[in-house]
C-alpha positions as CSV (number, residue, x, y, z in Angstrom):
1,M,-77.7,-5.0,62.3
2,N,-77.4,-3.5,58.8
3,L,-76.5,-0.2,60.3
4,K,-73.6,-1.7,62.2
5,K,-72.2,-3.3,59.1
6,L,-72.5,0.0,57.2
7,L,-70.6,1.9,59.9
8,L,-67.9,-0.8,60.0
9,T,-67.5,-0.6,56.2
10,A,-67.2,3.2,56.2
11,T,-64.6,3.1,59.0
12,M,-62.4,0.6,57.1
13,M,-62.6,2.8,53.9
14,I,-61.5,5.9,55.9
15,L,-58.6,4.1,57.4
16,S,-57.4,2.8,54.0
17,T,-57.6,6.3,52.5
18,V,-55.4,7.8,55.4
19,S,-52.8,5.0,55.0
20,F,-52.5,5.7,51.2
21,L,-52.1,9.4,51.7
22,S,-49.4,8.9,54.3
23,A,-47.5,6.7,52.0
24,Q,-47.6,9.3,49.2
25,T,-46.0,11.9,51.6
26,A,-43.3,9.7,53.0
27,D,-39.8,11.1,53.5
28,L,-37.7,10.4,50.4
29,N,-34.5,10.9,52.4
30,D,-34.9,7.2,53.5
31,Y,-34.0,6.1,49.9
32,E,-30.5,6.0,48.2
33,I,-30.2,6.3,44.4
34,Y,-27.4,4.4,42.7
35,T,-26.0,5.2,39.2
36,L,-23.6,3.1,37.1
37,P,-20.1,4.6,36.5
38,Q,-19.7,6.5,33.2
39,T,-17.3,5.0,30.7
40,N,-15.7,6.8,27.8
41,P,-18.1,5.9,24.9
42,N,-15.3,6.5,22.4
43,P,-11.9,5.2,23.5
44,Y,-10.4,6.5,20.2
45,K,-11.5,10.1,20.9
46,Y,-7.8,11.1,21.6
47,Y,-7.0,10.1,18.1
48,G,-10.1,11.5,16.5
49,M,-11.5,8.2,15.3
50,K,-14.5,6.0,16.0
51,P,-13.8,2.6,17.3
52,E,-14.8,0.9,14.1
53,E,-12.9,3.2,11.8
54,K,-9.3,3.0,10.5
55,L,-7.3,6.0,9.5
56,F,-6.7,4.7,6.0
57,K,-8.8,2.3,4.0
58,L,-7.1,0.0,1.5
59,T,-7.5,1.1,-2.1
60,P,-5.6,0.4,-5.4
61,R,-2.9,2.9,-4.3
62,N,-1.7,0.4,-1.7
63,S,1.0,-1.8,-3.2
64,I,4.7,-2.6,-3.3
65,N,7.4,0.0,-4.4
66,S,10.8,-0.5,-6.0
67,S,12.4,-1.3,-2.7
68,G,10.0,-4.2,-2.0
69,L,8.1,-2.4,0.8
70,A,4.6,-1.0,0.9
71,G,4.6,2.4,-0.7
72,L,4.2,4.5,-3.9
73,F,6.3,3.8,-7.0
74,V,9.5,4.9,-5.3
75,A,8.8,6.2,-1.8
76,E,7.9,4.3,1.3
77,T,4.6,5.1,3.1
78,A,3.2,4.6,6.6
79,E,0.1,2.8,5.3
80,K,-0.5,-0.8,6.4
81,L,-1.4,-3.6,4.2
82,T,-3.4,-6.5,5.5
83,A,-1.3,-8.3,8.2
84,K,0.0,-11.9,8.0
85,Q,0.2,-12.2,4.3
86,M,2.8,-12.6,1.5
87,V,3.0,-10.3,-1.5
88,L,4.7,-11.2,-4.8
89,S,5.4,-8.2,-7.0
90,S,7.3,-7.6,-10.3
91,R,8.0,-4.5,-12.3
92,Y,9.7,-3.9,-15.6
93,K,11.6,-0.6,-16.2
94,Y,13.0,0.8,-19.4
95,R,15.1,3.9,-19.9
96,K,17.4,5.3,-22.6
97,L,20.8,6.6,-21.4
98,S,21.6,10.2,-22.4
99,S,24.2,11.7,-20.0
100,T,26.9,11.2,-17.4
101,K,27.3,13.4,-14.3
102,G,25.0,16.0,-15.9
103,Q,27.0,16.1,-19.2
104,A,24.9,15.1,-22.3
105,F,26.1,12.4,-24.7
106,Y,27.3,13.4,-28.1
107,T,24.6,13.3,-30.9
108,T,25.9,10.0,-32.3
109,E,25.9,8.2,-28.8
110,D,23.1,6.4,-27.1
111,G,22.3,3.5,-24.8
112,D,19.4,1.8,-23.0
113,V,18.7,-0.2,-19.8
114,S,16.0,-2.8,-19.2
115,S,15.4,-4.0,-15.6
116,F,13.0,-6.8,-14.4
117,E,12.6,-6.6,-10.6
118,T,10.9,-9.3,-8.5
119,S,10.1,-8.6,-4.8
120,L,8.8,-11.0,-2.1
121,T,7.4,-9.2,0.9
122,W,6.0,-10.5,4.2
123,I,3.5,-8.2,5.8
124,G,3.6,-8.9,9.6
125,K,1.5,-7.4,12.4
126,W,4.1,-4.9,13.4
127,A,6.6,-4.8,10.5
128,E,7.4,-5.6,6.8
129,W,10.3,-7.6,5.5
130,S,11.3,-7.8,1.8
131,V,13.9,-9.1,-0.7
132,T,14.1,-7.6,-4.2
133,V,16.1,-9.3,-7.0
134,P,16.8,-7.4,-10.3
135,I,17.7,-9.0,-13.6
136,Q,19.1,-6.3,-16.0
137,E,20.1,-5.9,-19.6
138,W,21.9,-2.9,-21.1
139,S,23.5,-1.6,-24.3
140,L,25.8,1.4,-24.6
141,S,27.5,3.0,-27.6
142,A,29.2,6.1,-26.2
143,P,32.9,5.8,-27.2
144,R,33.7,9.5,-27.0
145,T,32.1,10.0,-23.6
146,F,33.4,6.9,-21.8
147,N,36.3,5.9,-24.0
148,R,35.0,2.4,-24.4
149,R,33.7,0.5,-27.4
150,A,30.0,-0.3,-27.9
151,E,28.9,-3.0,-25.6
152,T,25.8,-5.1,-24.6
153,N,25.4,-7.3,-21.5
154,N,22.9,-8.8,-19.1
155,G,22.8,-10.4,-15.7
156,L,22.0,-10.2,-12.0
157,G,21.9,-6.7,-10.4
158,N,22.3,-5.7,-6.8
159,I,19.8,-7.5,-4.5
160,N,17.9,-5.2,-2.0
161,L,16.8,-6.2,1.5
162,G,14.2,-4.1,3.2
163,F,12.6,-3.7,6.7
164,K,10.0,-1.2,7.9
165,Y,8.5,-0.9,11.4
166,T,4.7,-0.1,11.1
167,D,3.3,-0.6,14.6
168,L,3.1,3.1,15.5
169,P,-0.3,4.5,16.6
170,D,-2.7,6.3,14.4
171,H,-3.3,10.0,15.1
172,S,-6.1,12.2,14.0
173,Y,-5.1,12.4,10.4
174,Y,-1.5,11.0,10.1
175,R,0.7,8.0,10.8
176,F,4.5,7.5,11.0
177,A,6.8,4.6,10.0
178,F,10.5,4.1,9.7
179,G,12.9,1.5,8.4
180,I,16.1,0.5,6.7
181,S,16.9,-0.8,3.2
182,C,20.3,-2.4,2.2
183,T,21.7,-2.9,-1.3
184,C,24.0,-5.9,-1.5
185,D,26.9,-6.1,-3.9
186,T,25.6,-9.1,-5.9
187,G,25.9,-7.6,-9.4
188,N,29.1,-7.6,-11.4
189,S,30.3,-4.0,-11.2
190,N,32.3,-4.2,-14.4
191,D,29.6,-6.0,-16.5
192,M,26.5,-4.3,-15.0
193,A,27.6,-0.7,-14.1
194,P,25.6,1.0,-16.9
195,A,22.5,-0.7,-15.3
196,G,23.3,0.8,-11.9
197,S,25.0,-2.1,-10.2
198,N,28.1,-0.8,-8.5
199,D,30.7,-2.6,-6.4
200,E,29.3,-1.2,-3.1
201,T,26.9,-2.0,-0.3
202,S,24.8,1.1,0.4
203,T,22.3,1.5,3.2
204,K,19.1,3.6,3.2
205,I,17.7,4.8,6.5
206,F,14.3,6.5,6.3
207,G,11.3,7.8,8.2
208,C,8.0,8.6,6.6
209,V,4.6,10.2,7.5
210,T,1.4,9.7,5.6
211,T,-1.5,12.1,6.0
212,K,-5.2,11.8,5.2
213,E,-6.2,14.9,3.2
214,T,-9.7,13.8,2.1
215,D,-11.6,10.5,1.9
216,R,-10.0,10.0,-1.5
217,A,-6.6,11.8,-1.2
218,T,-3.5,11.2,0.8
219,A,-0.1,12.9,1.0
220,N,3.3,11.3,1.9
221,L,6.7,12.7,3.0
222,E,9.8,10.5,3.3
223,L,13.1,11.8,4.6
224,G,16.3,9.8,5.1
225,A,19.9,9.2,4.3
226,L,21.8,7.0,1.7
227,I,25.0,5.8,3.3
228,N,28.0,4.8,1.0
229,K,26.2,5.4,-2.3
230,E,29.0,6.0,-4.9
231,N,31.4,6.4,-2.0
232,E,29.4,9.4,-0.5
233,D,26.6,9.9,1.9
234,W,23.4,11.4,0.4
235,F,20.3,13.1,1.9
236,L,17.0,11.9,0.4
237,Y,13.6,13.4,0.2
238,N,10.5,12.0,-1.4
239,F,7.1,13.8,-1.6
240,G,4.0,12.1,-3.0
241,I,0.3,12.5,-3.3
242,T,-2.4,9.9,-4.2
243,Y,-6.0,10.3,-5.4
244,D,-8.6,7.5,-5.7
245,I,-10.3,8.2,-9.0
246,T,-12.6,5.3,-8.6
247,E,-12.8,2.2,-6.3
248,K,-10.5,0.4,-8.7
249,V,-8.2,3.1,-10.0
250,S,-5.8,5.4,-8.1
251,F,-3.5,8.2,-9.3
252,I,0.0,8.6,-7.8
253,G,2.4,11.5,-8.2
254,E,5.9,11.9,-6.7
255,I,8.9,14.2,-6.5
256,V,11.9,12.0,-5.7
257,G,15.3,13.6,-4.9
258,E,18.7,13.0,-3.3
259,V,21.5,15.4,-2.6
260,A,25.2,14.7,-1.9
261,G,26.8,17.9,-0.5
262,G,27.3,20.9,-2.8
263,D,28.7,21.3,-6.4
264,D,25.2,20.5,-7.8
265,K,25.6,16.8,-6.8
266,D,21.9,16.0,-6.8
267,N,19.2,13.9,-8.6
268,M,15.6,14.8,-8.9
269,D,12.8,12.9,-10.7
270,M,9.1,13.5,-11.2
271,V,7.0,10.3,-11.2
272,C,3.4,9.9,-12.1
273,G,1.2,6.9,-12.9
274,L,-1.8,4.8,-12.1
275,R,-2.5,1.7,-10.1
276,L,-5.5,-0.5,-10.9
277,S,-7.1,-3.2,-8.9
278,P,-9.5,-5.1,-11.2
279,V,-10.0,-7.9,-8.6
280,K,-9.3,-8.2,-4.9
281,D,-5.7,-8.7,-3.9
282,F,-4.3,-8.0,-7.3
283,T,-2.8,-4.7,-8.5
284,I,-1.5,-3.5,-11.9
285,E,0.6,-0.3,-12.2
286,M,1.9,1.9,-14.9
287,A,4.3,4.8,-14.3
288,Y,6.3,7.5,-16.1
289,Y,9.6,9.0,-14.7
290,R,10.9,12.4,-15.9
291,N,14.3,13.4,-14.8
292,L,14.6,17.0,-13.7
293,R,18.2,17.1,-12.3
294,T,20.8,14.4,-12.6
295,Y,24.3,13.6,-11.3
296,R,24.2,9.9,-12.3
297,E,27.1,8.3,-13.9
298,Y,24.7,6.8,-16.5
299,G,22.0,9.4,-16.6
300,W,18.6,9.3,-18.4
301,D,15.7,11.7,-19.3
302,N,12.7,9.4,-19.4
303,Q,11.9,6.0,-17.8
304,F,8.8,3.8,-18.2
305,Q,7.5,1.2,-15.7
306,I,4.8,-1.4,-15.7
307,G,4.2,-3.9,-12.9
308,A,1.8,-6.1,-11.0
309,A,1.4,-7.4,-7.4
310,K,-0.5,-10.4,-5.9
311,Q,-1.3,-10.7,-2.3
312,W,-2.2,-14.0,-0.6
């Protein structure tokens, strides 16, 4: 009896072993292997950026320029400020008058201009809109040059309206923007001419490209046209560089120029200065302008500027 049980147990063990070995040598062609479709892990690869990165980070260099748009001290840039916010900015400029159309004043003649400009700028998702209102004061004592007695006056200058389209895509290291800026004939041309308010409505059409040079440095080129400035059409060019010295201080340098045909009818200024951001959304700026070439009716050699901007 015990022998029968032993034989039965041995038989069952042999059959189990054979079944196990057969399963291990089964034909794998009976199975199908499914894989998930591959997706592009970096949809920004074409532009050379990671999904979480932006081409430019906001630093103290980002503020409002003299036209009321985001830019350097003079030039417009393609950099974007935080969308859906208002920016209030003001700047004070002072210069001593020294020439007319490239001809220097006589030694006994002089003059000066003070301008206080206030800009209100709306930063939208795809564009910027601005209005800039200047209040100016001037004095001039150049009777031999202008054949007029010494005078002093103050009042409203020409209001400027600006628009810039900023919704162009980022590329690997650069971005484009373009826009228009119009100067309205709101200043009295007779009373405010030495401060730069003429009886004309001029229009500036521009395009600009901003490039990322390093994590701290950028370069900017603006090209455009000034239509009906002093009854002529001018070509303009502005080149600028910025460097973030610290997280709260940025250096800005510019070469600003405009040309009207031949006969040495051109203006060129060198601009350099600092922008400081002691707290978030508030910027202070200081700039120095040095004239290199001038064909202005009321020319100057040096100009100083201080200003501030608040975002909210």
